[in-house]
NUVEXDO-915121 format. One record per residue (C-alpha): residue number from 1; residue in three letters; x, y, z. Coordinates in steps of 0.1 Angstrom, whole numbers, plus 5000, padded with zeros to 4 digits. Example, Ala and Ser with C-alpha at 12.3 -4.5 7.8 and 13.67 -1.06 7.14 Angstrom:
REM NUVEXDO-915121
NODE,1,ALA,5123,4955,5078
NODE,2,SER,5137,4989,5071
This chain:
REM NUVEXDO-915121
NODE,1,UNK,5037,5557,4975
NODE,2,UNK,5014,5559,5004
NODE,3,UNK,4985,5552,4981
NODE,4,UNK,4998,5517,4973
NODE,5,UNK,5013,5508,5007
NODE,6,UNK,4980,5496,5022
NODE,7,UNK,4975,5473,4992
NODE,8,UNK,5011,5459,4996
NODE,9,UNK,5006,5453,5033
NODE,10,UNK,4972,5436,5025
NODE,11,UNK,4988,5411,5002
NODE,12,UNK,5019,5406,5022
NODE,13,UNK,4998,5396,5052
NODE,14,UNK,4978,5372,5031
NODE,15,UNK,5008,5356,5014
NODE,16,UNK,5025,5352,5048
NODE,17,UNK,4995,5335,5063
NODE,18,UNK,4992,5313,5032
NODE,19,UNK,5029,5304,5034
NODE,20,UNK,5026,5294,5071
NODE,21,UNK,4995,5273,5063
NODE,22,UNK,5015,5257,5034
NODE,23,UNK,5043,5248,5058
NODE,24,UNK,5019,5232,5084
NODE,25,UNK,5001,5213,5057
NODE,26,UNK,5034,5199,5043
NODE,27,UNK,5044,5189,5078
NODE,28,UNK,5011,5170,5084
NODE,29,UNK,5013,5154,5050
NODE,30,UNK,5048,5141,5057
NODE,31,UNK,5036,5125,5089
NODE,32,UNK,5007,5109,5070
NODE,33,UNK,5032,5097,5043
NODE,34,UNK,5053,5081,5069
NODE,35,UNK,5023,5061,5080
NODE,36,UNK,5012,5052,5045
NODE,37,UNK,5045,5043,5029
NODE,38,UNK,5064,5033,5060
NODE,39,UNK,5038,5010,5075
NODE,40,UNK,5008,5003,5052
NODE,41,UNK,5025,5003,5018
NODE,42,UNK,5062,4994,5022
NODE,43,UNK,5082,4984,4991
NODE,44,UNK,5072,4965,4970
NODE,45,UNK,5035,4969,4979
NODE,46,UNK,5034,5006,4970
NODE,47,UNK,5043,4996,4934
NODE,48,UNK,5019,4966,4932
NODE,49,UNK,4989,4980,4951
NODE,50,UNK,4986,5015,4938
NODE,51,UNK,4986,5033,4972
NODE,52,UNK,5011,5058,4961
NODE,53,UNK,4991,5074,4933
NODE,54,UNK,4959,5075,4954
NODE,55,UNK,4977,5091,4984
NODE,56,UNK,4997,5116,4964
NODE,57,UNK,4965,5127,4945
NODE,58,UNK,4946,5133,4978
NODE,59,UNK,4975,5150,4995
NODE,60,UNK,4984,5172,4966
NODE,61,UNK,4948,5185,4963
NODE,62,UNK,4946,5190,5001
NODE,63,UNK,4980,5208,5003
NODE,64,UNK,4971,5232,4974
NODE,65,UNK,4935,5240,4984
NODE,66,UNK,4941,5247,5021
NODE,67,UNK,4967,5274,5017
NODE,68,UNK,4948,5288,4986
NODE,69,UNK,4916,5293,5007
NODE,70,UNK,4937,5309,5035
NODE,71,UNK,4951,5333,5008
NODE,72,UNK,4915,5342,4999
NODE,73,UNK,4899,5346,5033
NODE,74,UNK,4928,5360,5055
NODE,75,UNK,4922,5397,5062
NODE,76,UNK,4936,5415,5092
NODE,77,UNK,4909,5441,5091
NODE,78,UNK,4883,5414,5101
NODE,79,UNK,4873,5413,5138
NODE,80,UNK,4896,5388,5155
NODE,81,UNK,4867,5364,5164
NODE,82,UNK,4856,5364,5128
NODE,83,UNK,4891,5358,5115
NODE,84,UNK,4897,5329,5139
NODE,85,UNK,4864,5314,5129
NODE,86,UNK,4872,5316,5092
NODE,87,UNK,4907,5300,5097
NODE,88,UNK,4892,5273,5119
NODE,89,UNK,4866,5264,5093
NODE,90,UNK,4894,5261,5067
NODE,91,UNK,4915,5239,5090
NODE,92,UNK,4886,5216,5098
NODE,93,UNK,4877,5212,5061
NODE,94,UNK,4914,5205,5052
NODE,95,UNK,4919,5180,5080
NODE,96,UNK,4886,5163,5072
NODE,97,UNK,4896,5159,5035
NODE,98,UNK,4930,5146,5046
NODE,99,UNK,4914,5122,5071
NODE,100,UNK,4890,5109,5044
NODE,101,UNK,4920,5104,5020
NODE,102,UNK,4940,5085,5046
NODE,103,UNK,4909,5064,5054
NODE,104,UNK,4905,5056,5017
NODE,105,UNK,4941,5045,5014
NODE,106,UNK,4938,5024,5045
NODE,107,UNK,4907,5006,5032
NODE,108,UNK,4927,4996,5000
NODE,109,UNK,4959,4988,5020
NODE,110,UNK,4977,4954,5015
NODE,111,UNK,4973,4933,5046
NODE,112,UNK,4988,4899,5036
NODE,113,UNK,5010,4883,5011
NODE,114,UNK,4995,4848,5007
NODE,115,UNK,5010,4816,4994
NODE,116,UNK,4981,4803,4972
NODE,117,UNK,4993,4767,4965
NODE,118,UNK,5014,4775,4934
NODE,119,UNK,5018,4813,4936
NODE,120,UNK,5018,4843,4959
NODE,121,UNK,4989,4868,4960
NODE,122,UNK,4987,4902,4977
NODE,123,UNK,4955,4905,4997
NODE,124,UNK,4941,4940,5005
NODE,125,UNK,4918,4949,5033
NODE,126,UNK,4889,4955,5009
NODE,127,UNK,4894,4920,4993
NODE,128,UNK,4889,4901,5025
NODE,129,UNK,4855,4883,5025
NODE,130,UNK,4837,4901,5055
NODE,131,UNK,4814,4871,5060
NODE,132,UNK,4844,4849,5067
NODE,133,UNK,4862,4872,5092
NODE,134,UNK,4848,4853,5121
NODE,135,UNK,4865,4822,5109
NODE,136,UNK,4900,4837,5110
NODE,137,UNK,4924,4815,5130
NODE,138,UNK,4930,4830,5164
NODE,139,UNK,4968,4832,5158
NODE,140,UNK,4962,4855,5128
NODE,141,UNK,4952,4892,5127
NODE,142,UNK,4929,4894,5098
NODE,143,UNK,4933,4931,5091
NODE,144,UNK,4966,4943,5106
NODE,145,UNK,4973,4980,5108
NODE,146,UNK,5011,4974,5112
NODE,147,UNK,5019,4964,5077
NODE,148,UNK,5014,4933,5055
NODE,149,UNK,5021,4898,5069
NODE,150,UNK,5031,4866,5052
NODE,151,UNK,5005,4838,5052
NODE,152,UNK,4997,4806,5034
NODE,153,UNK,4965,4786,5026
NODE,154,UNK,4958,4753,5044
NODE,155,UNK,4949,4721,5025
NODE,156,UNK,4912,4717,5017
NODE,157,UNK,4894,4695,5041
NODE,158,UNK,4876,4676,5014
NODE,159,UNK,4865,4678,4978
NODE,160,UNK,4833,4697,4987
NODE,161,UNK,4852,4725,5004
NODE,162,UNK,4875,4726,4974
NODE,163,UNK,4846,4728,4950
NODE,164,UNK,4828,4755,4970
NODE,165,UNK,4860,4776,4973
NODE,166,UNK,4867,4773,4936
NODE,167,UNK,4832,4783,4927
NODE,168,UNK,4835,4814,4951
NODE,169,UNK,4868,4822,4933
NODE,170,UNK,4850,4822,4900
NODE,171,UNK,4826,4848,4914
NODE,172,UNK,4854,4870,4925
NODE,173,UNK,4864,4859,4960
NODE,174,UNK,4900,4847,4955
NODE,175,UNK,4912,4818,4976
NODE,176,UNK,4939,4840,4992
NODE,177,UNK,4912,4864,5005
NODE,178,UNK,4894,4837,5025
NODE,179,UNK,4903,4840,5062
NODE,180,UNK,4890,4805,5068
NODE,181,UNK,4918,4791,5046
NODE,182,UNK,4946,4810,5062
NODE,183,UNK,4974,4795,5082
NODE,184,UNK,5010,4806,5093
NODE,185,UNK,5034,4806,5064
NODE,186,UNK,5058,4784,5083
NODE,187,UNK,5034,4754,5080
NODE,188,UNK,5037,4755,5042
NODE,189,UNK,5075,4757,5038
NODE,190,UNK,5077,4722,5023
NODE,191,UNK,5050,4730,4998
NODE,192,UNK,5065,4763,4988
NODE,193,UNK,5098,4747,4981
NODE,194,UNK,5081,4718,4962
NODE,195,UNK,5064,4741,4936
NODE,196,UNK,5091,4768,4933
NODE,197,UNK,5115,4767,4904
NODE,198,UNK,5152,4776,4901
NODE,199,UNK,5156,4813,4894
NODE,200,UNK,5183,4806,4867
NODE,201,UNK,5154,4795,4845
NODE,202,UNK,5142,4831,4843
NODE,203,UNK,5175,4840,4825
NODE,204,UNK,5166,4816,4797
NODE,205,UNK,5129,4826,4796
NODE,206,UNK,5137,4864,4797
NODE,207,UNK,5171,4869,4782
NODE,208,UNK,5165,4906,4777
NODE,209,UNK,5160,4910,4815
NODE,210,UNK,5189,4889,4827
NODE,211,UNK,5208,4919,4838
NODE,212,UNK,5179,4932,4858
NODE,213,UNK,5173,4899,4875
NODE,214,UNK,5210,4896,4884
NODE,215,UNK,5210,4932,4897
NODE,216,UNK,5178,4926,4919
NODE,217,UNK,5194,4895,4934
NODE,218,UNK,5228,4911,4938
NODE,219,UNK,5212,4938,4959
NODE,220,UNK,5199,4911,4982
NODE,221,UNK,5233,4893,4982
NODE,222,UNK,5222,4865,4961
NODE,223,UNK,5227,4849,4927
NODE,224,UNK,5202,4833,4903
NODE,225,UNK,5218,4800,4908
NODE,226,UNK,5212,4801,4946
NODE,227,UNK,5175,4810,4948
NODE,228,UNK,5140,4798,4937
NODE,229,UNK,5111,4818,4924
NODE,230,UNK,5074,4818,4923
NODE,231,UNK,5050,4843,4905
NODE,232,UNK,5031,4867,4925
NODE,233,UNK,4997,4884,4917
NODE,234,UNK,4994,4921,4928
NODE,235,UNK,4965,4945,4923
NODE,236,UNK,4980,4962,4893
NODE,237,UNK,5005,4937,4878
NODE,238,UNK,5023,4904,4880
NODE,239,UNK,5056,4902,4900
NODE,240,UNK,5081,4875,4908
NODE,241,UNK,5091,4865,4943
NODE,242,UNK,5126,4851,4949
NODE,243,UNK,5130,4825,4977
NODE,244,UNK,5157,4810,4999
NODE,245,UNK,5160,4774,4987
NODE,246,UNK,5161,4761,5023
NODE,247,UNK,5139,4784,5045
NODE,248,UNK,5115,4796,5017
NODE,249,UNK,5121,4832,5030
NODE,250,UNK,5114,4859,5006
NODE,251,UNK,5148,4874,4997
NODE,252,UNK,5137,4898,4968
NODE,253,UNK,5109,4907,4945
NODE,254,UNK,5108,4923,4910
NODE,255,UNK,5081,4934,4885
NODE,256,UNK,5083,4904,4862
NODE,257,UNK,5054,4882,4850
NODE,258,UNK,5069,4848,4855
NODE,259,UNK,5036,4828,4850
């Protein structure tokens, strides 16, 4: 029995250190998740913009590898300075990997939902044309870190500006990602209400999804007969935005291609 006791103690210490590391890693990951999903990717953006998959992949790898490396390197027979050095290197590598992952998610985060004349479009930080950032209206934060905001596009000044913007859009710079065209959403409320359609039309167009439409609106305290809708373009899919018929406030959203 004494022959095996050192080995049992050896692995017990390693497993205990790895378990402590895992608990710390999970705590830090939860804090990062609160930032990512509570601020940068609130619903429905986490569904439309793909931040959930990217973040979970990065965090899962980070949480698994950190405690696993600790399991390998931890050894109480090492001199204390050497053991501290090894654990410090593991912590630095793990925090660096997590920091890079969070930074990657932040670069891809949604920053605005923009009314784009006849639809809504989700704009992400990486989408915003950097050469136009200096032309962002002073009242608008171009790249907010506190979550997506609601904006609209101003009317074109003339046909030349419209043509230039259209050509840029054909080259991949969407109208909604141009800071020089942004203005507060409130200024476009009449335009939003003018182009929006009654939500009851969706029940006719998508009879197989009538129950889902009614459920989504019921959760928001609304009925299809009482709201309007417009299509919305996300990074991964097309959605539908439901609007109050008087204020044009967004009351609900659902993954439905209503174009």
